[in-house]
VOGU-3710 file (C-alpha; in Angstrom, 3 decimals, decimal comma):
1> mvynwiesal> 63,102/129,121/97,807  64,418/128,415/94,295  61,006/129,172/92,797  60,856/132,528/94,641  64,334/133,445/93,376  63,413/132,600/89,793  60,150/134,528/90,110  61,989/137,595/91,449  64,496/137,411/88,604  61,733/137,228/86,020
11> falypptcvl> 59,988/140,237/87,538  63,256/142,184/87,380  63,817/141,288/83,726  60,173/141,541/82,669  58,307/143,838/85,062  54,511/143,436/85,020  52,718/145,616/82,482  49,017/146,432/82,683  47,077/144,579/79,974  44,484/147,355/79,892
21> cggqgaagrd> 46,423/150,623/79,826  50,033/149,555/79,259  51,208/151,141/82,500  53,212/149,517/85,258  51,512/146,512/86,829  50,954/146,234/90,553  50,825/143,424/93,124  52,912/141,230/90,848  50,288/141,010/88,111  49,840/142,571/84,680
31> lcrgcaadlp> 47,235/145,048/85,900  47,774/148,482/87,429  45,964/149,644/90,560  43,817/152,133/88,653  42,563/149,599/86,135  42,003/147,039/88,886  39,815/149,599/90,671  37,832/150,090/87,446  36,746/146,459/87,285  32,980/146,304/87,975
41> rntnpcrrca> 32,413/144,675/91,362  29,508/142,344/92,021  28,626/144,056/95,281  25,236/142,560/96,220  24,849/139,097/94,682  22,274/136,393/95,294  23,801/134,145/97,952  23,119/131,032/95,850  23,801/131,897/92,191  25,621/135,279/92,557
51> eplpvgapag> 23,246/137,059/90,182  23,255/140,788/91,022  20,235/141,624/93,161  18,002/144,620/92,412  18,902/147,932/93,999  17,588/148,016/97,538  17,407/144,243/97,966  18,671/143,075/101,373  22,199/141,708/101,276  22,568/137,936/101,385
61> tlcgrclrsp> 19,105/137,102/100,093  18,102/134,764/97,274  17,035/135,923/93,833  13,593/134,943/92,569  14,992/132,315/90,211  16,814/130,470/93,018  13,695/130,609/95,181  11,616/129,026/92,412  14,163/126,507/91,162  17,394/126,138/93,175
71> pafdlcrapy> 20,429/125,163/91,054  22,289/121,870/91,508  25,296/123,684/92,999  25,366/125,023/96,552  26,719/128,494/95,863  28,499/130,622/93,276  31,327/133,079/93,833  31,602/135,815/91,199  33,592/138,895/92,272  32,910/140,922/89,109
81> lyappadwli> 30,127/141,777/86,705  30,392/140,905/83,029  30,713/144,530/81,986  33,573/146,780/80,779  36,459/146,304/81,182  36,070/142,784/82,650  34,151/141,594/79,576  36,988/142,808/77,327  39,590/140,906/79,338  37,505/137,713/79,289
91> ghlkfrahla> 36,651/138,034/75,608  40,263/138,474/74,575  41,286/135,500/76,689  38,563/133,282/75,291  38,457/134,247/71,636  41,879/135,787/70,949  44,101/133,535/73,083  45,479/136,350/75,239  46,581/133,927/77,940  48,082/136,715/80,057
101> hgrvlgsllg> 44,507/137,777/80,738  43,865/134,362/82,220  46,738/134,787/84,659  45,495/138,238/85,682  41,866/137,217/86,097  42,743/133,935/87,776  44,957/135,682/90,318  42,204/138,218/91,071  39,692/135,401/91,540  42,145/133,553/93,770
111> dhladlagpr> 42,699/136,626/95,960  38,938/137,114/96,293  38,410/133,500/97,345  41,364/133,521/99,737  39,727/136,322/101,725  36,545/134,299/102,316  35,968/132,145/105,366  34,940/128,516/105,232  36,432/125,153/104,299  38,372/124,806/101,064
121> pelivpmplh> 37,253/122,246/98,489  39,249/119,099/97,925  39,387/119,520/94,141  39,021/122,231/91,520  37,327/121,116/88,299  37,731/123,528/85,368  34,675/123,613/83,109  35,598/121,137/80,343  35,457/121,865/76,627  34,432/119,286/74,073
131> rarlqergfn> 37,514/117,859/72,352  36,523/119,407/69,015  36,229/122,873/70,586  39,501/122,339/72,459  41,315/121,410/69,245  39,857/124,451/67,504  40,752/126,890/70,289  44,001/125,268/71,378  43,402/125,820/75,110  40,663/125,794/77,710
141> qavelarpvg> 40,134/129,235/79,230  38,716/127,660/82,405  41,995/125,775/82,938  43,987/128,991/82,450  41,864/130,645/85,149  41,903/127,655/87,489  45,686/127,280/87,606  46,433/130,524/89,498  43,386/129,930/91,702  44,645/126,472/92,645
151> rrlgvplald> 48,128/127,805/93,408  46,738/130,631/95,525  44,478/128,369/97,585  46,622/125,238/97,618  43,852/123,132/96,055  44,716/120,611/93,290  43,136/120,699/89,847  41,339/117,640/88,497  41,898/117,792/84,731  41,061/114,151/84,032
161> liervrpgrp> 37,941/113,713/86,147  35,200/114,723/83,750  34,755/115,325/80,045  32,266/117,005/77,788  30,773/114,264/75,637  28,241/116,386/73,736  29,575/119,418/71,861  26,412/121,508/71,682  26,328/125,030/70,323  28,226/127,840/72,058
171> qsalqrsrrh> 26,096/129,013/74,971  26,821/132,635/74,106  25,013/132,145/70,778  21,770/130,931/72,383  18,852/132,617/74,093  18,402/131,989/77,810  15,449/129,660/77,249  17,499/127,287/75,067  20,698/127,066/77,115  19,575/124,341/79,519
181> anvrgafalr> 18,518/122,005/76,694  21,817/122,678/74,914  23,897/121,244/77,789  21,607/118,445/78,945  23,641/115,233/79,207  26,788/117,049/78,094  29,151/115,747/80,802  30,409/112,345/81,929  32,905/111,161/84,524  36,099/109,544/83,280
191> rpldawhiav> 36,991/107,935/86,624  35,367/107,405/90,022  34,940/110,470/92,185  36,897/110,374/95,450  36,049/113,821/96,846  32,913/115,196/98,466  33,625/118,963/98,242  34,372/120,300/94,738  34,727/123,727/93,124  33,938/124,228/89,438
201> vddvmttgas> 35,845/127,096/87,776  34,681/128,960/84,667  35,007/132,407/83,149  31,429/133,739/83,121  28,032/132,653/84,386  24,962/133,860/82,530  22,069/131,468/83,131  24,047/128,892/85,091  22,972/126,148/82,694  26,442/124,675/82,090
211> agelaatlrh> 27,458/124,946/85,744  24,169/123,415/86,836  24,480/120,462/84,473  28,072/119,802/85,509  27,106/120,106/89,180  24,257/117,622/88,667  26,713/115,161/87,103  29,097/115,537/90,050  26,232/115,280/92,523  25,060/112,036/90,911
221> agaerievwv> 28,626/110,702/91,263  28,634/111,341/95,017  29,734/114,948/95,569  27,975/116,483/98,576  29,042/120,108/98,286  29,636/121,876/94,979  30,720/125,481/94,605  31,021/127,381/91,334  33,759/129,989/91,012  33,599/132,381/88,054
231> vartpp> 35,346/135,633/87,303  32,178/137,465/86,308  28,408/137,203/86,484  26,194/138,556/83,713  23,686/141,114/85,007  20,020/140,119/84,541
//
């Protein structure tokens, strides 16, 4: 009750403003209805890795890559494509510390997930950054996205469960063929795992190398079901 009153007061003093066009925000977030409608939807994804399927492919099928080599995670949810203006919002969150974008994108991801049927995970694990990268950036964009998702779904975040022990090069700077080697052995658990159903949250999935390596680490620790939740999926 007190939280709702404070939230209402803040909205009255500082009404939401669209981070894309500067107009009046809608649905309690800093994004107007028009700009929200312009976000590129991932309308026919692979049911395992969420990569957009070719035009004409039957809905709910697997992409060729998942048929040949299934990833370590069970499924990926990615409501948007990494294309304008979603890529601009993610880029300015990640590289320019526009944390308001994280709240907007995280709330959109949370709404998308809330509409889906099925059991909720026991824990949300934001994709960890190596401590050197975290010190350089000052924040972890995956944590900024995961917080509104966790609040929306009522699922706790596990911020101390796993760490990135190998820095590696930024995945965005590498070709697809080198991304898996770049993250091999990158993650380690900091404490015993006491959950069997886990969701990993990140901003973008391109090859799935980082998510796959983290999922393999969690699987080795005893997790039985691992979902990956990202804001956007890079088209092939």
